C-alpha positions in Angstrom: 230.3 -20.6 -46.4 229.9 -24.3 -46.9 230.1 -26.8 -44.3 233.4 -28.2 -45.6 235.1 -25.0 -45.6 233.9 -24.1 -42.3 235.2 -27.6 -41.1 238.7 -26.4 -42.6 238.5 -23.0 -41.1 237.9 -24.7 -37.5 240.6 -26.9 -38.0 243.1 -24.0 -38.9 241.9 -22.3 -35.7 242.3 -25.3 -33.8 245.6 -26.3 -34.9 247.1 -22.7 -34.8 245.8 -22.2 -31.4 247.0 -25.3 -30.2 250.7 -25.1 -31.8 251.0 -21.5 -32.6 252.5 -22.9 -36.0 250.8 -21.9 -39.5 249.0 -24.5 -40.6 249.5 -26.5 -43.9 247.1 -28.6 -45.8 249.1 -31.6 -45.1 249.0 -31.1 -41.5 245.2 -30.7 -41.9 244.8 -34.0 -43.7 247.0 -35.9 -41.2 245.2 -34.7 -37.8 242.0 -34.2 -39.1 239.2 -36.6 -40.7 238.0 -34.0 -43.3 237.2 -36.5 -46.2 238.8 -34.8 -49.0 242.1 -35.0 -50.5 244.9 -32.4 -50.2 244.5 -30.8 -53.0 240.7 -30.0 -52.3 242.0 -28.6 -48.9 244.4 -26.4 -50.7 241.5 -25.0 -53.0 239.5 -24.5 -49.7 242.1 -22.7 -48.0 242.6 -20.5 -51.3 239.0 -19.7 -51.0 239.1 -19.0 -47.3 242.3 -16.8 -48.0 240.4 -14.7 -50.7 237.8 -14.4 -48.4 239.9 -12.7 -45.7 239.4 -15.3 -42.8 243.2 -16.7 -43.3 246.3 -15.3 -44.2 249.8 -16.5 -45.2 252.3 -14.8 -42.9 255.2 -15.4 -45.4 256.0 -17.1 -48.6 256.1 -21.1 -48.0 254.5 -20.8 -44.9 251.0 -22.4 -43.7 247.8 -20.3 -43.0 246.9 -18.6 -39.8 243.6 -16.9 -38.8 242.8 -13.3 -39.2 240.5 -11.4 -36.8 237.6 -12.2 -39.4 238.4 -15.8 -39.3 238.6 -15.9 -35.4 235.2 -14.0 -35.5 233.5 -16.6 -38.0 234.6 -19.3 -35.8 233.6 -17.9 -32.5 230.0 -16.9 -34.2 229.5 -20.6 -35.4 229.9 -21.8 -31.8 226.5 -23.2 -31.2 227.1 -24.9 -27.7 228.9 -23.7 -24.6 232.1 -26.2 -24.2 231.2 -28.5 -20.6 233.4 -27.8 -17.8 235.7 -31.0 -17.1 235.4 -32.3 -13.7 238.9 -31.1 -13.1 237.9 -27.5 -13.9 234.9 -27.6 -11.7 237.1 -29.1 -8.8 239.4 -26.1 -9.4 236.9 -23.6 -9.5 235.5 -24.8 -6.0 238.9 -24.9 -4.5 239.9 -21.4 -5.7 236.6 -19.7 -4.7 235.1 -21.5 -1.9 235.6 -20.0 1.7 235.4 -16.2 0.8 234.4 -14.5 3.7 233.7 -11.1 2.2 233.2 -9.3 -1.3 237.2 -8.5 -1.6 238.1 -12.2 -0.8 235.5 -13.5 -3.2 236.7 -11.2 -5.9 240.5 -11.9 -5.4 239.7 -15.7 -5.7 237.4 -15.2 -8.7 240.3 -12.9 -10.6 242.7 -15.8 -9.3 240.5 -18.8 -10.8 240.0 -17.1 -14.2 243.8 -16.7 -14.7 244.6 -19.9 -13.6 242.1 -21.8 -15.6 242.3 -19.9 -18.9 246.2 -18.5 -18.5 245.1 -15.1 -19.7 244.9 -12.0 -17.8 241.7 -12.0 -15.9 239.5 -9.0 -14.8 236.9 -8.7 -12.5 234.8 -5.6 -11.9 233.6 -5.0 -8.4 229.9 -4.9 -7.9 228.7 -1.2 -8.6 227.0 0.3 -5.8 225.1 2.9 -7.7 222.6 0.3 -9.2 222.3 -1.7 -5.9 219.4 -1.8 -3.2 220.9 -1.6 0.1 220.5 -4.6 2.5 221.6 -3.3 5.8 223.1 0.3 7.3 224.7 0.3 10.8 226.2 3.0 13.0 228.0 1.7 15.8 229.0 4.1 18.7 232.6 3.8 19.7 232.9 6.8 22.0 230.2 9.5 22.5 231.8 11.9 19.8 233.2 8.9 17.4 231.4 6.0 15.6 231.6 3.5 12.6 229.2 3.9 9.6 228.7 0.5 7.9 226.6 0.4 4.5 226.2 -3.1 2.8 224.5 -3.5 -0.3 222.5 -6.5 -1.7 225.4 -7.4 -4.2 227.7 -8.1 -1.1 229.7 -4.6 -1.4 230.4 -3.0 1.8 231.4 0.4 2.5 232.6 1.5 5.9 233.7 4.8 7.6 234.9 6.1 11.0 233.5 9.5 11.9 234.6 12.1 14.7 231.3 13.7 15.6 231.2 17.5 16.0 229.1 17.1 19.2 228.7 13.9 21.3 225.6 11.7 20.9 224.1 10.0 24.1 222.9 6.2 23.5 219.4 7.2 23.1 220.1 9.7 20.3 222.5 7.3 18.6 219.8 4.4 19.1 217.5 6.7 17.3 219.7 7.8 14.4 220.4 4.3 13.7 216.8 3.3 13.6 216.1 6.3 11.1 219.0 5.4 8.9 217.8 1.8 8.7 214.4 2.9 7.9 215.7 5.4 5.0 218.1 2.6 3.9 216.7 -0.9 3.6 215.6 -1.9 0.3 216.7 1.5 -1.4 219.0 2.4 -3.9 221.8 4.9 -3.1 220.0 7.5 -5.0 217.1 7.1 -2.6 218.8 7.0 0.2 220.6 10.4 -0.4 217.1 11.8 -1.1 215.8 10.5 2.2 218.9 11.6 4.1 218.3 15.4 3.4 215.3 15.6 5.7 216.9 13.5 8.3 218.6 16.1 10.7 215.3 18.0 11.0 213.7 14.9 13.2 216.5 15.8 15.8 216.6 18.3 18.5 218.8 21.3 17.4 221.8 20.2 19.8 222.3 17.0 17.9 221.6 18.1 14.4 225.4 18.9 13.6 226.5 15.3 14.7 223.2 14.1 12.3 224.5 16.2 9.6 228.2 14.9 10.0 226.8 11.3 9.9 224.6 12.1 6.7 227.4 13.9 4.9 229.7 11.0 5.7 226.9 8.7 4.2 226.8 10.6 0.9 230.5 10.7 0.6 230.7 6.9 0.8 227.9 6.6 -1.7 229.5 8.8 -4.3 232.8 7.0 -3.8 230.8 3.7 -4.2 229.7 4.8 -7.7 233.5 4.8 -8.8 234.2 1.3 -10.8 236.8 -0.7 -9.3 238.6 -3.8 -10.9 240.6 -6.8 -9.7 243.4 -7.6 -12.4 245.9 -10.9 -12.2 247.7 -12.8 -14.8 249.5 -10.0 -16.5 252.5 -12.1 -16.4 250.8 -14.5 -19.2 251.1 -11.8 -21.4 255.1 -12.0 -21.5 254.7 -15.9 -22.1 252.6 -15.1 -25.2 254.9 -12.4 -26.3 255.3 -13.8 -29.5 251.5 -13.6 -30.6 251.8 -10.0 -30.4 253.7 -9.1 -33.5 255.7 -6.2 -32.4 255.7 -4.8 -28.5 253.2 -6.1 -25.8 253.9 -2.5 -24.2 250.7 -0.9 -25.9 248.6 -3.6 -24.3 250.3 -3.4 -21.1 249.7 0.3 -21.1 246.1 -0.2 -21.9 245.6 -2.6 -19.3 247.2 -0.2 -16.8 244.8 2.3 -17.8 242.0 0.7 -16.0 239.3 3.3 -17.6 240.0 1.6 -21.0 239.0 -2.0 -19.7 236.2 -0.4 -17.8 234.8 1.1 -20.8 235.3 -1.8 -23.0 233.5 -4.1 -20.3 230.9 -1.4 -20.1 230.2 -1.5 -23.8 230.0 -5.2 -24.0 227.7 -5.7 -21.0 224.4 -7.3 -21.8 221.4 -7.5 -19.4 220.9 -11.2 -20.3 224.6 -12.5 -18.9 225.5 -13.5 -22.5 229.2 -13.9 -23.0 230.6 -11.3 -25.6 233.8 -11.6 -27.3 235.8 -8.7 -28.7 238.5 -9.6 -31.2 241.4 -7.9 -32.4 240.8 -4.6 -34.1 237.0 -4.7 -32.9 238.6 -3.1 -29.8 238.4 0.6 -29.9 241.9 1.0 -28.2 244.8 0.7 -30.3 246.7 -1.0 -27.8 244.2 -3.9 -27.6 244.5 -4.2 -31.6 246.1 -7.7 -31.2 244.2 -9.1 -28.1 240.7 -10.6 -27.6 238.4 -9.9 -24.6 236.1 -12.6 -23.6 233.6 -11.1 -20.9 230.2 -11.2 -19.3 228.1 -9.7 -16.6 227.2 -11.1 -13.1 224.6 -10.4 -10.7 221.9 -12.3 -8.6 219.3 -9.7 -9.5 220.3 -8.2 -12.7 223.9 -7.4 -13.7 226.0 -5.4 -10.7 229.3 -6.0 -12.4 231.4 -7.6 -15.4 234.3 -9.9 -15.5 236.4 -11.7 -18.2 239.6 -12.7 -19.8 242.0 -10.8 -21.8 244.7 -12.3 -24.1 246.3 -12.7 -27.8 243.6 -13.4 -30.5 245.3 -16.9 -30.5 243.2 -18.1 -27.8 241.2 -21.0 -26.7 237.7 -19.3 -27.3 235.7 -22.5 -26.3 237.6 -23.0 -23.2 237.5 -19.4 -22.4 234.1 -19.0 -22.6 233.0 -21.9 -20.7 235.2 -20.6 -17.7 234.2 -17.1 -18.1 230.5 -18.1 -17.7 231.1 -20.6 -15.2 232.7 -18.0 -12.8 230.2 -15.5 -13.5 227.5 -17.9 -12.3 229.3 -19.0 -9.5 229.5 -15.1 -8.4 225.9 -14.7 -9.3 224.8 -17.6 -7.0 227.0 -16.6 -4.2 225.7 -13.1 -4.1 222.2 -14.8 -3.9 223.1 -17.2 -1.3 223.2 -20.1 -3.2 225.7 -22.9 -3.6 227.5 -21.5 -6.6 229.4 -23.9 -8.9 227.6 -27.4 -7.9 224.6 -25.8 -9.9 226.4 -24.5 -12.9 
């Protein structure tokens, strides 16, 4: 595609995203400084239509981008749109002050949907691939305690347990120390291997309690491998209903089946934190055939989860890419103990 036709395609995408109206050649001439006559624009539009980048929804209408047109437009984006001062302030206001991982994820998903006006999805950090920062055994009574696991990603798992036999303070302290030694800096899989030998280090009378604690930790680790996502902004789909030719129900059903989104996020994930876009029928699930997903990974030391926004193919791709990237960097730096958006 030559530069002028690329400029025409960009103008069509921008106008259609902005107005939701099919774009005619006269409108392009009036709104964009393309430097050629309306007749030349019409010839360029005919060539773009023949190549499959735009289409005419009905006779006498202007043109709208196709999935291929959006894909070409996105692939030609050479720079990331900078965040405005207002967007930076909004992200700070929405995300700062999160006291724990749940609050941070909740605020991140709210920021994504408020800034892009799309459906936002944030995957919780996966426990399976994270090393453990801390493990704590807190006796509440001689036969009851609280077990807390904290991953480097910030994910926290906690469980109460009723012990089959009481543990005195000395044995509880020994068990806590053994658990810490087995956990720090190790992955959940490595911890599970170390837990297997733990009961043999204690007197026979205390082993039932130690076994109960190790079994509880194994159960928490196995549950921690299950992916969780937070969603927000589904109401935005209703506002964009006209963009989904027929019914939005298939899309809503696909969103409700969180496994669909998790699978797609997993397929789009990259180790380098690149923002990836899946457009229209590029999505494998039929319910997402008229939608686009802009997604990336986040993590302070390699990816621990994904986040993104889902909406109609008629999406502000540069703006969505900028917001998704910024919030992913913010989460990554918060998990690393840095300042977040001020360094984005």
